C-alpha positions in Angstrom: 68.9 102.6 -55.6 66.0 104.1 -57.5 62.5 103.6 -56.4 60.5 101.3 -58.6 57.8 102.6 -60.8 54.3 101.4 -60.2 52.4 99.5 -63.0 50.3 102.6 -63.6 53.5 104.8 -63.9 55.0 102.3 -66.3 51.7 102.2 -68.3 51.7 106.1 -68.5 55.4 106.1 -69.5 54.9 103.4 -72.2 51.9 105.2 -73.7 53.8 108.5 -73.8 57.0 106.9 -75.1 55.2 105.1 -77.9 53.2 108.1 -78.8 56.2 110.4 -79.0 58.2 108.0 -81.1 55.4 107.3 -83.5 54.4 110.9 -83.8 58.0 111.9 -84.5 58.2 109.2 -87.2 54.9 110.1 -88.8 55.8 113.8 -88.9 59.3 113.0 -90.3 57.8 110.8 -93.0 55.1 113.3 -94.0 57.7 116.1 -94.0 60.0 114.2 -96.3 57.3 112.8 -98.6 55.6 116.1 -99.0 58.6 118.4 -99.4 61.7 116.3 -99.9 63.2 118.0 -96.7 64.4 115.8 -93.9 63.5 116.5 -90.3 67.1 117.6 -89.4 67.2 119.9 -92.5 63.8 121.4 -91.5 65.0 122.1 -87.9 68.0 124.0 -89.2 66.0 125.8 -91.9 63.4 127.0 -89.4 66.0 128.2 -87.0 67.7 130.2 -89.8 64.3 131.5 -91.0 63.4 132.7 -87.5 66.6 134.5 -86.9 66.6 138.3 -87.6 69.0 138.2 -90.5 68.4 134.6 -91.7 71.8 133.5 -90.5 73.3 131.8 -87.4 76.6 130.5 -86.2 77.0 126.7 -86.0 77.2 126.9 -82.2 73.9 128.8 -82.1 72.2 126.2 -84.3 73.6 123.4 -82.1 72.2 125.1 -78.9 68.8 125.7 -80.5 68.3 122.1 -81.6 70.3 120.3 -79.0 72.9 118.8 -81.2 76.7 118.6 -80.9 78.5 121.2 -83.1 80.2 118.5 -85.2 76.8 117.0 -86.1 75.4 120.4 -87.1 78.5 121.1 -89.2 78.1 117.8 -91.1 74.4 118.5 -91.7 75.2 122.0 -92.9 77.7 120.6 -95.3 75.0 118.3 -96.8 72.5 121.2 -96.9 75.1 123.4 -98.6 75.6 120.9 -101.3 71.8 121.0 -101.9 71.9 124.8 -102.1 69.7 125.3 -99.0 72.3 127.2 -97.0 75.7 128.8 -97.5 78.6 129.5 -95.2 80.1 133.0 -95.0 83.0 134.3 -93.0 82.3 136.0 -89.7 83.9 139.4 -89.7 84.0 139.6 -85.9 85.6 136.2 -85.4 88.2 135.0 -87.9 87.7 131.4 -86.8 83.9 131.6 -87.1 81.5 131.3 -90.0 77.9 132.1 -90.5 75.4 129.7 -91.9 73.0 131.6 -94.1 69.6 130.7 -95.5 69.6 130.8 -99.3 66.6 131.7 -101.5 66.2 128.0 -102.3 66.5 127.2 -98.6 63.8 129.7 -97.8 61.5 128.3 -100.5 62.1 124.7 -99.2 61.4 125.9 -95.6 58.1 127.6 -96.6 57.0 124.7 -98.7 57.8 122.2 -96.0 56.1 124.3 -93.3 52.7 124.1 -95.1 52.7 120.3 -95.1 54.3 120.0 -91.7 51.7 122.3 -90.2 48.9 120.2 -91.7 50.5 117.0 -90.3 50.8 118.5 -86.9 47.2 119.5 -87.0 46.1 116.0 -88.2 48.2 113.9 -85.8 48.5 116.2 -82.8 46.2 119.2 -82.5 43.1 117.2 -83.6 43.7 114.7 -80.7 44.2 117.5 -78.1 40.6 118.5 -77.8 40.5 120.5 -74.5 43.8 119.2 -73.2 46.1 121.8 -74.7 46.7 123.8 -71.5 47.2 120.6 -69.5 49.7 119.3 -72.0 51.5 122.6 -72.1 51.7 122.8 -68.3 52.9 119.2 -68.1 55.6 119.7 -70.8 56.9 122.8 -69.0 57.2 120.8 -65.7 59.1 118.0 -67.5 61.4 120.5 -69.2 62.0 122.2 -65.8 62.8 118.9 -64.2 65.3 118.1 -67.1 67.0 121.4 -66.8 70.5 121.2 -68.3 70.7 117.5 -68.1 70.0 117.1 -71.8 72.4 119.7 -73.1 74.3 118.6 -76.2 77.6 118.8 -74.4 76.5 116.5 -71.5 77.4 112.9 -72.0 74.8 110.3 -71.1 75.7 108.2 -68.1 75.1 104.4 -68.5 72.7 104.3 -65.5 70.1 106.6 -67.2 67.2 104.3 -68.2 65.1 105.8 -70.9 63.2 103.4 -73.1 60.4 100.9 -72.2 62.9 98.1 -72.9 64.8 99.2 -69.8 62.0 98.2 -67.6 63.1 94.7 -67.0 66.7 95.8 -66.3 65.5 98.6 -63.9 63.1 96.2 -62.1 65.8 93.5 -61.7 68.3 96.1 -60.4 65.8 97.4 -57.7 
């Protein structure tokens, strides 16, 4: 049975969880309102834009953003219809395809990046003050603790409590 969290630990978790969710939502809304690009589209566009030849395989995109391959494939199909990406055959693997950034996709990514960067500065960087290195260190420790437990291919087990709403359930089970 898991050890209970103290009131202070729950308060820290609640504050972090609320901040993370609201920050994600604020960034997503600004991204879409400013550029017409959704957060999932932006993640894929940026991954393609950062790759050496502006193309990646679906499996590589899935690994980068932590999604299942089928979800990436469906998102790429929607983006292809908008002219942001195109699929091309992979010469080295007859079953594989490349997802390539189009000129329209590159323009959309660059336009979205300007507004997204401003929103990150407004909502996040401005609040950091002198805590950037502390937050970075903390984030690395959390990522290290998570390890491969959050890989896209790993199914969530029903006993993994994650949201503040789970507190009562967890407390009663202890």
